[in-house]
N, C-alpha and C positions, 0 to 999 in steps of 0.2 A: 382832391379826390385821388389823384395818382399817388401822392405820398402816403395816403392812408392804405391804399392797396399794397404798396411795397412794404409798409410797416406790418400789415397783416401777414404777408407772405414770409417776411423775416421772422416774425413771432411763431408762425406755424413750423417753419424749418427748425428754429431753435427748440421749440417744444418737442418736436419729433426726435431731434438729436438727444434731448435729455431723456426721453423714454427709451430709445434704443441703447444708449450708453449705460442705463441703469441709474443715472443721477437723480431720478425721481423716485427711487426705491430707498426708503429710509434705512432698511436693514443693510443694504449695500454701502450706503454712505457711512453708517455707524461702524461697519466693519473696516472701512477705510480709515476712520478716525481712531480705531482701537489699536494703537501702536504696541501696546504691551500684551495683547491677546492674539486672536486669529486675524492678523492684519491682511487686508486685501488691497494690494497696490494698483488694481486695475483703474480706479478713478484718477490716480496720478497720471497714468498713461493717457487717459481721455483728456485731462487738462493740458498735458504737454502737447498732445496732438492738436488741440484747439488753438493753443498759443502758436504752434508752428505754422498752422494754416493762416491765422489772422495777422501775424506779425508783418509779413511782407506787404500785405494790403494796407496796414496802418502806416508803414513807412512811405509807401507811394502816395497815399491820400493826405499825409501830413503837409505836402507841398501844394495841395489844391485849395483855392479860396472858396470854391463852391462844390456841392455834391453833384452827382449825376442828375439829380432831380432839379438842379438849379438853386437849391437852398444853401445859405451860408454854412460853412463847416463850423461846428461848435466843439472846441476842444477844452478839456479841463485847464483851468488857469492856476489853481493852487499847487504849490510845489513844496509845501512844508508839512511837517508832522506836528499836530497840536493835540490838546487834550480832547476836544470833541471827536477827532478822528480816531484816537486810541480808544476812547470810550465806546464809540460805535463799533469798532473792530472787536472789542471785547464782548459786547452784547451780541453781535452777529455770531461770533465763534461759539459762545455759550449756547445760544439758541440752536445753532447747527448741530452742536454736539448732543444736546438734549433731545431734539426732535428728529434729527436726521434730514431735515429740510432746510433749504435757504429759500428766499422769496420766489425765484423763477421756478425751480422744481416743485415748490409747494403749490403754486397755482396750477402747474401742469398736472400734478398728482390729484388735485381737487377736480380738475376736468376729467381725469381718468377714473374718478369715483372712489379713490382711496379714502376710507373714513377718517384716518388720522390727519389727513390734509385739511379737513374742514376745521378741526380744532386749531391747527397751526395757522391757517390763513386768517381765521377769526382773531386769534391772538396777535398776529402780525398787523392787521388793520387797526385793532385797538391800540397797539403800541404806536403806530403811526399817528393816530388821532391824538394820543396823549403827548407825543413829541410836539406836534403842531400847536396844541394848547399851551404847553409850557414854554415853547419857543416864542410864540406870539406874546405871552405874558411877560417873558424876560425882555423882549424888545421894547415893550411899552414903558419900561422903567427908565 
């Protein structure tokens, strides 16, 4: 119960941060990605600020075997670049460039009532379902 409450609070703070920074606004995101046109670098500053705030915490927590809630720390173990990673990055980037949303801001925008977010989140969920279907089929072979 306690971990669910902390997850809810962290998600709420994250969502509010996305709204305040403009990262849930597809027009702002698309102007950030428009390097040849009216480029808006403000999202780069938001990202740099987030990294600057999070980095020291990650460095400190890297040494801890358990979280403050007593749960084991779970860090990524893969350290190589492979075809599935590159394919996923390409699809993510293409979707971000076309829609102006990535998954977190898309869900936040849906909650904020942005009509385009419904289309994006529906397509995202369909893509996740298709991946699971094809991945499960591939593993059975």
